[in-house]
A tleap script that builds the chain and sets N, CA, C and O, in Angstrom:
source leaprc.protein.ff14SB
mol = sequence {
  NMET THR LEU THR THR ASN ALA LYS ARG HIE
  LEU ASP THR LEU ILE ARG HIE GLY ALA ALA
  LEU LYS ALA HIE ASP GLY SER SER GLN SER
  LEU THR GLU ALA PHE CYS GLU LYS ALA ALA
  ALA ASP CYS ILE LYS ASP GLY TYR ASN ALA
  ILE THR PHE ASP LEU LEU LEU PRO GLY ILE
  ASP GLU PRO MET MET LEU ALA VAL TRP LYS
  ASP GLY HIE ILE ASP SER GLY SER VAL MET
  SER ILE CYS ARG VAL LEU ASP CARG
}
set mol.1.N position { 27.493 -56.988 45.482 }
set mol.1.CA position { 26.390 -57.375 44.617 }
set mol.1.C position { 25.778 -56.111 44.032 }
set mol.1.O position { 25.453 -55.179 44.768 }
set mol.2.N position { 25.622 -56.075 42.741 }
set mol.2.CA position { 25.008 -54.940 42.070 }
set mol.2.C position { 23.490 -55.112 42.048 }
set mol.2.O position { 22.982 -56.207 41.809 }
set mol.3.N position { 22.783 -54.027 42.297 }
set mol.3.CA position { 21.323 -54.060 42.226 }
set mol.3.C position { 20.869 -54.185 40.780 }
set mol.3.O position { 21.547 -53.722 39.863 }
set mol.4.N position { 19.727 -54.810 40.587 }
set mol.4.CA position { 19.151 -54.887 39.250 }
set mol.4.C position { 18.700 -53.494 38.800 }
set mol.4.O position { 18.530 -52.593 39.621 }
set mol.5.N position { 18.513 -53.332 37.512 }
set mol.5.CA position { 18.053 -52.051 36.975 }
set mol.5.C position { 16.713 -51.657 37.577 }
set mol.5.O position { 16.511 -50.501 37.950 }
set mol.6.N position { 15.796 -52.617 37.672 }
set mol.6.CA position { 14.487 -52.320 38.270 }
set mol.6.C position { 14.624 -51.942 39.740 }
set mol.6.O position { 13.914 -51.060 40.224 }
set mol.7.N position { 15.538 -52.606 40.456 }
set mol.7.CA position { 15.753 -52.277 41.865 }
set mol.7.C position { 16.285 -50.852 42.005 }
set mol.7.O position { 15.882 -50.120 42.909 }
set mol.8.N position { 17.186 -50.464 41.112 }
set mol.8.CA position { 17.735 -49.097 41.151 }
set mol.8.C position { 16.627 -48.070 40.917 }
set mol.8.O position { 16.583 -47.034 41.581 }
set mol.9.N position { 15.739 -48.360 39.977 }
set mol.9.CA position { 14.608 -47.446 39.711 }
set mol.9.C position { 13.694 -47.363 40.933 }
set mol.9.O position { 13.282 -46.277 41.341 }
set mol.10.N position { 13.388 -48.510 41.502 }
set mol.10.CA position { 12.525 -48.565 42.691 }
set mol.10.C position { 13.169 -47.772 43.830 }
set mol.10.O position { 12.503 -46.974 44.490 }
set mol.11.N position { 14.456 -47.993 44.054 }
set mol.11.CA position { 15.187 -47.296 45.105 }
set mol.11.C position { 15.190 -45.785 44.865 }
set mol.11.O position { 14.969 -45.005 45.792 }
set mol.12.N position { 15.438 -45.377 43.626 }
set mol.12.CA position { 15.413 -43.939 43.297 }
set mol.12.C position { 14.057 -43.326 43.623 }
set mol.12.O position { 13.983 -42.212 44.143 }
set mol.13.N position { 12.990 -44.051 43.321 }
set mol.13.CA position { 11.641 -43.555 43.612 }
set mol.13.C position { 11.441 -43.424 45.121 }
set mol.13.O position { 10.910 -42.419 45.593 }
set mol.14.N position { 11.862 -44.431 45.868 }
set mol.14.CA position { 11.740 -44.355 47.326 }
set mol.14.C position { 12.512 -43.155 47.881 }
set mol.14.O position { 12.003 -42.418 48.726 }
set mol.15.N position { 13.725 -42.968 47.406 }
set mol.15.CA position { 14.559 -41.858 47.882 }
set mol.15.C position { 13.926 -40.519 47.527 }
set mol.15.O position { 13.904 -39.604 48.350 }
set mol.16.N position { 13.411 -40.398 46.306 }
set mol.16.CA position { 12.741 -39.151 45.882 }
set mol.16.C position { 11.550 -38.828 46.768 }
set mol.16.O position { 11.232 -37.658 46.980 }
set mol.17.N position { 10.890 -39.855 47.288 }
set mol.17.CA position { 9.735 -39.659 48.153 }
set mol.17.C position { 10.129 -39.516 49.627 }
set mol.17.O position { 9.264 -39.479 50.503 }
set mol.18.N position { 11.421 -39.439 49.894 }
set mol.18.CA position { 11.884 -39.187 51.256 }
set mol.18.C position { 12.022 -40.409 52.139 }
set mol.18.O position { 12.093 -40.279 53.361 }
set mol.19.N position { 12.061 -41.593 51.551 }
set mol.19.CA position { 12.186 -42.818 52.346 }
set mol.19.C position { 13.523 -42.858 53.080 }
set mol.19.O position { 14.542 -42.377 52.584 }
set mol.20.N position { 13.492 -43.440 54.263 }
set mol.20.CA position { 14.695 -43.644 55.076 }
set mol.20.C position { 14.531 -44.954 55.826 }
set mol.20.O position { 13.423 -45.474 55.956 }
set mol.21.N position { 15.630 -45.475 56.311 }
set mol.21.CA position { 15.602 -46.680 57.125 }
set mol.21.C position { 15.416 -46.299 58.577 }
set mol.21.O position { 15.955 -45.292 59.038 }
set mol.22.N position { 14.660 -47.096 59.292 }
set mol.22.CA position { 14.440 -46.846 60.715 }
set mol.22.C position { 15.401 -47.715 61.519 }
set mol.22.O position { 15.381 -48.941 61.412 }
set mol.23.N position { 16.237 -47.073 62.317 }
set mol.23.CA position { 17.196 -47.796 63.161 }
set mol.23.C position { 16.482 -48.356 64.386 }
set mol.23.O position { 15.358 -47.960 64.696 }
set mol.24.N position { 17.140 -49.274 65.074 }
set mol.24.CA position { 16.554 -49.906 66.268 }
set mol.24.C position { 16.225 -48.892 67.358 }
set mol.24.O position { 15.302 -49.104 68.144 }
set mol.25.N position { 16.972 -47.798 67.410 }
set mol.25.CA position { 16.720 -46.775 68.433 }
set mol.25.C position { 15.659 -45.763 68.005 }
set mol.25.O position { 15.395 -44.795 68.719 }
set mol.26.N position { 15.045 -45.990 66.822 }
set mol.26.CA position { 13.994 -45.113 66.336 }
set mol.26.C position { 14.480 -43.982 65.446 }
set mol.26.O position { 13.674 -43.293 64.821 }
set mol.27.N position { 15.793 -43.784 65.382 }
set mol.27.CA position { 16.328 -42.735 64.509 }
set mol.27.C position { 16.262 -43.209 63.060 }
set mol.27.O position { 15.973 -44.375 62.791 }
set mol.28.N position { 16.531 -42.304 62.139 }
set mol.28.CA position { 16.496 -42.671 60.728 }
set mol.28.C position { 17.907 -42.685 60.151 }
set mol.28.O position { 18.806 -41.986 60.619 }
set mol.29.N position { 18.065 -43.496 59.131 }
set mol.29.CA position { 19.332 -43.630 58.418 }
set mol.29.C position { 19.032 -43.481 56.935 }
set mol.29.O position { 18.001 -43.955 56.458 }
set mol.30.N position { 19.911 -42.837 56.217 }
set mol.30.CA position { 19.712 -42.643 54.782 }
set mol.30.C position { 19.610 -43.977 54.056 }
set mol.30.O position { 20.323 -44.931 54.370 }
set mol.31.N position { 18.726 -44.021 53.099 }
set mol.31.CA position { 18.569 -45.176 52.226 }
set mol.31.C position { 19.404 -44.896 50.983 }
set mol.31.O position { 19.151 -43.923 50.273 }
set mol.32.N position { 20.387 -45.731 50.715 }
set mol.32.CA position { 21.276 -45.510 49.575 }
set mol.32.C position { 21.459 -46.796 48.771 }
set mol.32.O position { 21.189 -47.899 49.247 }
set mol.33.N position { 21.921 -46.617 47.551 }
set mol.33.CA position { 22.225 -47.764 46.700 }
set mol.33.C position { 23.339 -48.602 47.335 }
set mol.33.O position { 23.274 -49.831 47.329 }
set mol.34.N position { 24.348 -47.944 47.875 }
set mol.34.CA position { 25.470 -48.663 48.497 }
set mol.34.C position { 24.982 -49.528 49.665 }
set mol.34.O position { 25.438 -50.660 49.832 }
set mol.35.N position { 24.062 -48.998 50.468 }
set mol.35.CA position { 23.511 -49.759 51.591 }
set mol.35.C position { 22.824 -51.018 51.074 }
set mol.35.O position { 23.039 -52.108 51.604 }
set mol.36.N position { 21.998 -50.870 50.039 }
set mol.36.CA position { 21.256 -52.013 49.502 }
set mol.36.C position { 22.191 -53.030 48.847 }
set mol.36.O position { 21.970 -54.235 48.964 }
set mol.37.N position { 23.230 -52.557 48.163 }
set mol.37.CA position { 24.190 -53.472 47.555 }
set mol.37.C position { 24.924 -54.274 48.629 }
set mol.37.O position { 25.164 -55.468 48.454 }
set mol.38.N position { 25.277 -53.631 49.724 }
set mol.38.CA position { 25.934 -54.335 50.830 }
set mol.38.C position { 24.981 -55.357 51.452 }
set mol.38.O position { 25.393 -56.466 51.793 }
set mol.39.N position { 23.719 -54.986 51.597 }
set mol.39.CA position { 22.731 -55.915 52.150 }
set mol.39.C position { 22.589 -57.148 51.258 }
set mol.39.O position { 22.507 -58.268 51.762 }
set mol.40.N position { 22.558 -56.953 49.939 }
set mol.40.CA position { 22.460 -58.082 49.010 }
set mol.40.C position { 23.708 -58.966 49.118 }
set mol.40.O position { 23.606 -60.192 49.109 }
set mol.41.N position { 24.877 -58.342 49.219 }
set mol.41.CA position { 26.123 -59.098 49.366 }
set mol.41.C position { 26.122 -59.861 50.698 }
set mol.41.O position { 26.592 -60.997 50.761 }
set mol.42.N position { 25.601 -59.246 51.746 }
set mol.42.CA position { 25.516 -59.918 53.048 }
set mol.42.C position { 24.589 -61.130 52.978 }
set mol.42.O position { 24.844 -62.144 53.628 }
set mol.43.N position { 23.518 -61.031 52.196 }
set mol.43.CA position { 22.614 -62.178 52.020 }
set mol.43.C position { 23.383 -63.359 51.440 }
set mol.43.O position { 23.255 -64.488 51.916 }
set mol.44.N position { 24.177 -63.094 50.418 }
set mol.44.CA position { 24.946 -64.165 49.783 }
set mol.44.C position { 25.959 -64.731 50.775 }
set mol.44.O position { 26.072 -65.947 50.933 }
set mol.45.N position { 26.691 -63.845 51.436 }
set mol.45.CA position { 27.747 -64.254 52.378 }
set mol.45.C position { 27.179 -65.099 53.520 }
set mol.45.O position { 27.783 -66.093 53.925 }
set mol.46.N position { 26.011 -64.697 54.037 }
set mol.46.CA position { 25.434 -65.364 55.201 }
set mol.46.C position { 24.405 -66.444 54.864 }
set mol.46.O position { 23.863 -67.083 55.765 }
set mol.47.N position { 24.133 -66.652 53.567 }
set mol.47.CA position { 23.230 -67.717 53.147 }
set mol.47.C position { 21.750 -67.411 53.249 }
set mol.47.O position { 20.937 -68.329 53.361 }
set mol.48.N position { 21.383 -66.133 53.212 }
set mol.48.CA position { 19.967 -65.737 53.277 }
set mol.48.C position { 19.441 -65.472 51.872 }
set mol.48.O position { 20.199 -65.089 50.982 }
set mol.49.N position { 18.155 -65.675 51.678 }
set mol.49.CA position { 17.520 -65.270 50.425 }
set mol.49.C position { 17.286 -63.772 50.397 }
set mol.49.O position { 17.422 -63.137 49.351 }
set mol.50.N position { 16.925 -63.193 51.566 }
set mol.50.CA position { 16.624 -61.758 51.648 }
set mol.50.C position { 16.846 -61.288 53.076 }
set mol.50.O position { 16.893 -62.078 54.018 }
set mol.51.N position { 16.980 -59.992 53.201 }
set mol.51.CA position { 17.070 -59.351 54.511 }
set mol.51.C position { 16.100 -58.185 54.505 }
set mol.51.O position { 15.930 -57.514 53.486 }
set mol.52.N position { 15.463 -57.944 55.641 }
set mol.52.CA position { 14.455 -56.877 55.705 }
set mol.52.C position { 14.882 -55.771 56.663 }
set mol.52.O position { 15.663 -55.975 57.593 }
set mol.53.N position { 14.331 -54.594 56.391 }
set mol.53.CA position { 14.603 -53.410 57.196 }
set mol.53.C position { 13.309 -52.632 57.379 }
set mol.53.O position { 12.445 -52.633 56.502 }
set mol.54.N position { 13.179 -51.969 58.520 }
set mol.54.CA position { 12.048 -51.070 58.735 }
set mol.54.C position { 12.255 -49.838 57.870 }
set mol.54.O position { 13.358 -49.298 57.797 }
set mol.55.N position { 11.196 -49.402 57.221 }
set mol.55.CA position { 11.253 -48.298 56.271 }
set mol.55.C position { 10.355 -47.168 56.738 }
set mol.55.O position { 9.212 -47.398 57.132 }
set mol.56.N position { 10.861 -45.965 56.696 }
set mol.56.CA position { 10.077 -44.770 57.028 }
set mol.56.C position { 9.737 -44.036 55.745 }
set mol.56.O position { 10.610 -43.762 54.921 }
set mol.57.N position { 8.457 -43.722 55.583 }
set mol.57.CA position { 8.008 -42.942 54.429 }
set mol.57.C position { 7.188 -41.768 54.929 }
set mol.57.O position { 6.220 -41.958 55.666 }
set mol.58.N position { 7.558 -40.560 54.541 }
set mol.58.CA position { 6.815 -39.383 55.000 }
set mol.58.C position { 5.327 -39.488 54.653 }
set mol.58.O position { 4.960 -39.843 53.533 }
set mol.59.N position { 4.489 -39.174 55.629 }
set mol.59.CA position { 3.046 -39.162 55.417 }
set mol.59.C position { 2.375 -40.516 55.531 }
set mol.59.O position { 1.155 -40.612 55.396 }
set mol.60.N position { 3.146 -41.563 55.778 }
set mol.60.CA position { 2.569 -42.904 55.925 }
set mol.60.C position { 2.813 -43.371 57.352 }
set mol.60.O position { 3.957 -43.549 57.770 }
set mol.61.N position { 1.726 -43.569 58.096 }
set mol.61.CA position { 1.834 -43.970 59.501 }
set mol.61.C position { 1.937 -45.477 59.685 }
set mol.61.O position { 2.385 -45.954 60.728 }
set mol.62.N position { 1.525 -46.217 58.678 }
set mol.62.CA position { 1.561 -47.684 58.741 }
set mol.62.C position { 3.020 -48.169 58.746 }
set mol.62.O position { 3.849 -47.613 58.026 }
set mol.63.N position { 3.343 -49.195 59.544 }
set mol.63.CA position { 4.695 -49.755 59.496 }
set mol.63.C position { 5.007 -50.288 58.092 }
set mol.63.O position { 4.205 -51.009 57.499 }
set mol.64.N position { 6.162 -49.928 57.581 }
set mol.64.CA position { 6.584 -50.327 56.237 }
set mol.64.C position { 7.919 -51.057 56.330 }
set mol.64.O position { 8.668 -50.898 57.293 }
set mol.65.N position { 8.198 -51.864 55.303 }
set mol.65.CA position { 9.458 -52.613 55.275 }
set mol.65.C position { 10.087 -52.562 53.892 }
set mol.65.O position { 9.419 -52.338 52.883 }
set mol.66.N position { 11.383 -52.776 53.884 }
set mol.66.CA position { 12.166 -52.921 52.667 }
set mol.66.C position { 12.803 -54.297 52.716 }
set mol.66.O position { 13.407 -54.661 53.724 }
set mol.67.N position { 12.678 -55.070 51.639 }
set mol.67.CA position { 13.350 -56.368 51.528 }
set mol.67.C position { 14.392 -56.254 50.423 }
set mol.67.O position { 14.090 -55.821 49.311 }
set mol.68.N position { 15.619 -56.648 50.743 }
set mol.68.CA position { 16.700 -56.677 49.768 }
set mol.68.C position { 17.054 -58.148 49.560 }
set mol.68.O position { 17.346 -58.868 50.515 }
set mol.69.N position { 17.026 -58.581 48.307 }
set mol.69.CA position { 17.223 -59.989 47.957 }
set mol.69.C position { 18.646 -60.248 47.486 }
set mol.69.O position { 19.324 -59.349 46.988 }
set mol.70.N position { 19.083 -61.481 47.650 }
set mol.70.CA position { 20.451 -61.849 47.282 }
set mol.70.C position { 20.727 -61.692 45.788 }
set mol.70.O position { 21.884 -61.577 45.384 }
set mol.71.N position { 19.684 -61.687 44.967 }
set mol.71.CA position { 19.893 -61.509 43.523 }
set mol.71.C position { 19.906 -60.042 43.103 }
set mol.71.O position { 19.999 -59.733 41.915 }
set mol.72.N position { 19.813 -59.123 44.099 }
set mol.72.CA position { 19.922 -57.700 43.790 }
set mol.72.C position { 18.614 -56.992 43.519 }
set mol.72.O position { 18.628 -55.845 43.073 }
set mol.73.N position { 17.485 -57.628 43.770 }
set mol.73.CA position { 16.228 -56.889 43.621 }
set mol.73.C position { 15.707 -56.490 45.005 }
set mol.73.O position { 16.114 -57.045 46.025 }
set mol.74.N position { 14.809 -55.526 45.010 }
set mol.74.CA position { 14.245 -55.046 46.271 }
set mol.74.C position { 12.729 -54.993 46.169 }
set mol.74.O position { 12.160 -54.846 45.087 }
set mol.75.N position { 12.097 -55.117 47.318 }
set mol.75.CA position { 10.653 -54.954 47.449 }
set mol.75.C position { 10.405 -54.024 48.624 }
set mol.75.O position { 11.157 -54.028 49.599 }
set mol.76.N position { 9.359 -53.235 48.532 }
set mol.76.CA position { 8.960 -52.405 49.668 }
set mol.76.C position { 7.453 -52.436 49.778 }
set mol.76.O position { 6.741 -52.644 48.796 }
set mol.77.N position { 6.979 -52.225 51.004 }
set mol.77.CA position { 5.537 -52.216 51.221 }
set mol.77.C position { 5.205 -52.395 52.682 }
set mol.77.O position { 6.068 -52.298 53.555 }
set mol.78.N position { 3.944 -52.656 52.929 }
set mol.78.CA position { 3.495 -52.883 54.309 }
set mol.78.C position { 4.172 -54.142 54.849 }
set mol.78.O position { 4.659 -54.977 54.086 }
set mol.79.N position { 4.193 -54.261 56.154 }
set mol.79.CA position { 4.783 -55.441 56.775 }
set mol.79.C position { 4.093 -56.704 56.256 }
set mol.79.O position { 4.759 -57.693 55.949 }
set mol.80.N position { 2.780 -56.672 56.160 }
set mol.80.CA position { 2.024 -57.833 55.690 }
set mol.80.C position { 2.402 -58.187 54.246 }
set mol.80.O position { 2.596 -59.361 53.930 }
set mol.81.N position { 2.507 -57.190 53.378 }
set mol.81.CA position { 2.829 -57.488 51.977 }
set mol.81.C position { 4.248 -58.026 51.839 }
set mol.81.O position { 4.493 -58.915 51.024 }
set mol.82.N position { 5.182 -57.499 52.621 }
set mol.82.CA position { 6.558 -58.006 52.561 }
set mol.82.C position { 6.609 -59.435 53.111 }
set mol.82.O position { 7.329 -60.276 52.571 }
set mol.83.N position { 5.873 -59.712 54.152 }
set mol.83.CA position { 5.815 -61.087 54.683 }
set mol.83.C position { 5.275 -62.053 53.634 }
set mol.83.O position { 5.767 -63.174 53.508 }
set mol.84.N position { 4.270 -61.625 52.887 }
set mol.84.CA position { 3.719 -62.483 51.813 }
set mol.84.C position { 4.758 -62.736 50.733 }
set mol.84.O position { 4.886 -63.862 50.252 }
set mol.85.N position { 5.504 -61.704 50.346 }
set mol.85.CA position { 6.529 -61.850 49.321 }
set mol.85.C position { 7.631 -62.800 49.815 }
set mol.85.O position { 8.113 -63.645 49.060 }
set mol.86.N position { 8.019 -62.656 51.072 }
set mol.86.CA position { 9.059 -63.504 51.628 }
set mol.86.C position { 8.614 -64.965 51.712 }
set mol.86.O position { 9.441 -65.875 51.653 }
set mol.87.N position { 7.322 -65.182 51.847 }
set mol.87.CA position { 6.773 -66.524 52.028 }
set mol.87.C position { 6.677 -67.303 50.719 }
set mol.87.O position { 6.409 -68.504 50.734 }
set mol.88.N position { 6.890 -66.638 49.600 }
set mol.88.CA position { 6.765 -67.329 48.299 }
set mol.88.C position { 7.860 -68.319 48.080 }
set mol.88.O position { 7.898 -68.979 47.042 }
savepdb mol mol.pdb
quit
């Protein structure tokens, strides 16, 4: 699944600001376009509307999340804001 143009811009901004994915063991993993495209494809394959990941942003102590949608768009923000978006 290809990311939308807006999703690519959003992702580029996150990467420029040092965003990374937080693994279950607390380590970080690079945030890449390929990762997000695979996540969107997995949503389609597994029948999900979106999949979420813990997001690390330098200088932000609040828990953050990344949502990747089956249509190729992404959202990022606080856990509460991502939960609201998912609830729509």
